[in-house]
C-alpha angles and dihedrals in degrees: 000000000000116000137179116239107230103184143327126268127223091277094053095255122141116251122215130166126222115185090337094310117123115234116198108201125191118234100010132123135213112278096024124126111218144167116227147189118217119228097176127034126192132165096260102024147020133212113216147169122230111245097183135007107216098178116023123210118249088234094058114113136179110267112249095214119074089213095055111128093028100052113068095210093092132034105172109046089117089065120078112254100246090046089056090058091050091052090052091048089054091048090054095048093044091052095046090053103036097041106024100028090227138116126198116248087220127026107217123225110262119262112225142142140188109335098216136063091010102125109105093164125051141151112214127187123226123207137171105228110173091187087062092048101261139315122013123202121186148065127323121273117255111283091356144096091221116109114244117247094242129172096172141009124209096201093055119081107271095249087057095044090052089050095062097088093043089050089054091052091047092054093047087056095055121104091238106024092167092061095067104075102161143036120193120201126209120173119196131178094259103026143021117220130199114195112206116207103214124186096188131037116268121248119235088256090053090052092051090051090053094049091049093048092048093051093047094050100035098239136122121238122218121188123216119191101177132351124001091271092063093063111118133173115265109175138037096018092190097058116131117260123268113257142143126208137229097197095180087068099032092244136138120195115208120202145169116247092248093050121108111257132155109276094219109058094181093053091043091058090056092043091053090050094051092045091054090048091054096042094041098197114205136188110274095029124118111220129181118211104201120201084014099169110181094350099272090154100015093067097051090048090051089047088060091060100257124128107248132192113197115202124195136164096219112079093202091056090048090055090052092046089055089049090050090052090051092046092052094045091246098116092112094059101031128063129166137206138183116243138152103243092189089066117088094216094054091049097053093082091063097050100078134068102205093135091143087069093047101262137079131047135268094210139009132213112197122190105166133170123260090288090069128214105282096143089051094053093043089056094058114112133205091269093045127134112312096219130035125184109199119196110194137191093187123049093201096058090041088055092049092051091044090059091055091046096048104031100034110020099041101243125135124223097239097177143350137176143159133268116210095210092149110040115197092024130092093239111127118203121179147175126220137185121214122186137178 
């Protein structure tokens, strides 16, 4: 059967309709006519693979990565880069309208950067697969727990991509190669760290191999025996600390390699600039930065002279945010506290704007995980903050929270737009401005 692809879903699959039934077809683009074979059938939808593309989209391009289609790290390399951004903009607007019943008064220009070599954070799996000739290092295959047989990666920085094959050989040379299941990457401005998840202690010969590899490739190894908090530097011990900079605000953000940071440092700089322009922090204002992490937004807010309270559920991140404020000379304007922002009682303190009496906040910046910030927005009162900048990594939860803000709490959705933090993937990040 030949069908017309109408749009893309959130996973980058083409959507067609046959007698009212949705067909999700891998590897297809809007406007294309394709034949397909289903591999999963349900009453209301089918999942399918394209068998032939009869009419190709003008936006279709040849994927740059030879592993595209097998590796699950990217889903949209066959779509021209600017068209990817347009698709994500439509996903955002569709979610805002169909879920939240809201439309932005202004659609912001998309935030994007260079589409290749951008990924400064990654978690790669390692497996010994004798049928594939030895150790594999990389991302999982699409719709599979198997590790893709990768020799390079176009979205990793070039030195890291070139290191994949040497890492495979390194693992094969260890005394217990099956006991190293994961390698976590963290690229800073002065050092690149690889965190090895080890299930058994290393032998002296293993340690010598790691030291030699680190010296040859100019990286630092950390070893992690259990959870992320157990990660510790191994070699070299005198390497500089991990950090990224926000030069527009005179800020450096220091982090551990297992901490959450944005994967795309270049786009993050643009994002922070846009967020500050929308929030417009000024001296004398009290601003709360909720889900603040290491202080990615808190520190720039403080640098503008406002008083900022960063709130985060992870006590370790709060300690590091406090340290970042001290390192940047912003301790007088920035303070941090631990609170569960998914708990209604904890969120009540951020719902008022009674700053004249010494409490409450003039403005909010919210940067939640995929679950969104529904308890925060439910806690807002009639005299709540007059401006909210909401940075989202899930358009569906943003739309859900926007419905509460606009239709219940009396805000208007003044502006919204997409952030292409993850080029060639279907991840949609966005930023929205709500005002009284």
